[in-house]
C-alpha positions as semicolon CSV with decimal commas, in nm:
position;residue;x (nm);y (nm);z (nm)
1;M;-0,562;0,642;-1,018
2;D;-0,721;0,881;-1,277
3;A;-0,416;0,908;-1,438
4;R;-0,391;0,550;-1,494
5;S;-0,738;0,517;-1,590
6;V;-0,836;0,288;-1,321
7;S;-1,139;0,303;-1,065
8;A;-1,067;0,220;-0,716
9;S;-1,273;-0,092;-0,724
10;D;-1,038;-0,229;-0,963
11;A;-0,715;-0,142;-0,836
12;G;-0,484;-0,430;-0,858
13;K;-0,063;-0,513;-0,730
14;V;0,041;-0,339;-1,045
15;D;-0,149;0,010;-0,930
16;L;-0,036;-0,033;-0,586
17;Q;0,341;-0,098;-0,672
18;A;0,287;0,238;-0,899
19;F;0,140;0,403;-0,578
20;L;0,442;0,328;-0,337
21;Q;0,672;0,399;-0,601
22;S;0,524;0,747;-0,649
23;L;0,548;0,800;-0,267
24;Q;0,900;0,662;-0,240
25;D;0,984;0,916;-0,526
26;L;0,887;1,168;-0,312
27;G;1,081;1,066;-0,013
28;V;0,837;0,970;0,227
29;S;0,944;0,826;0,514
30;Y;0,844;0,447;0,632
31;Y;0,571;0,577;0,915
32;A;0,408;0,773;0,644
33;L;0,382;0,483;0,388
34;S;0,278;0,250;0,650
35;K;-0,020;0,494;0,734
36;A;-0,117;0,577;0,376
37;F;-0,129;0,217;0,314
38;S;-0,339;0,165;0,631
39;C;-0,574;0,451;0,487
40;V;-0,622;0,243;0,153
41;S;-0,667;-0,055;0,318
42;Q;-0,941;0,081;0,541
43;F;-1,096;0,231;0,210
44;C;-1,080;-0,113;0,019
45;A;-1,231;-0,277;0,369
46;Y;-1,516;-0,046;0,295
47;L;-1,566;-0,116;-0,067
48;V;-1,542;-0,513;0,045
49;D;-1,827;-0,436;0,297
50;E;-2,053;-0,255;-0,004
51;E;-1,998;-0,539;-0,222
52;L;-1,791;-0,331;-0,440
53;R;-1,484;-0,540;-0,445
54;D;-1,414;-0,897;-0,360
55;T;-1,132;-0,891;-0,141
56;N;-0,847;-0,643;0,011
57;P;-0,537;-0,658;-0,165
58;I;-0,347;-0,424;0,089
59;T;-0,288;-0,696;0,352
60;A;-0,098;-0,917;0,123
61;F;0,079;-0,614;-0,045
62;Q;0,205;-0,438;0,289
63;R;0,314;-0,787;0,396
64;R;0,547;-0,847;0,068
65;Y;0,625;-0,482;0,018
66;L;0,624;-0,285;0,302
67;A;0,868;-0,501;0,522
68;R;1,074;-0,295;0,746
69;Y;1,405;-0,442;0,780
70;K;1,580;-0,303;1,117
71;D;1,900;-0,140;1,043
72;N;2,007;0,041;1,355
73;G;2,383;0,053;1,286
74;S;2,477;-0,181;1,533
75;E;2,680;-0,524;1,498
76;P;2,510;-0,832;1,477
77;R;2,499;-1,032;1,807
């Protein structure tokens, strides 16, 4: 966030996409991505509670960008 000159209360979809991409570039597993965004969501919920932010953008972002598509290698039924 510091490199992008954005405060936590002003972070938007583009900033979340950049965060997601940086974690993916590091080869982080889906489980770790899920946990990271869960922590960010809790922080945004705190900001909403303290009236430093209007909404929590993480829920919609997770639904759109962190959807897990199960591929266990088996044939479709």
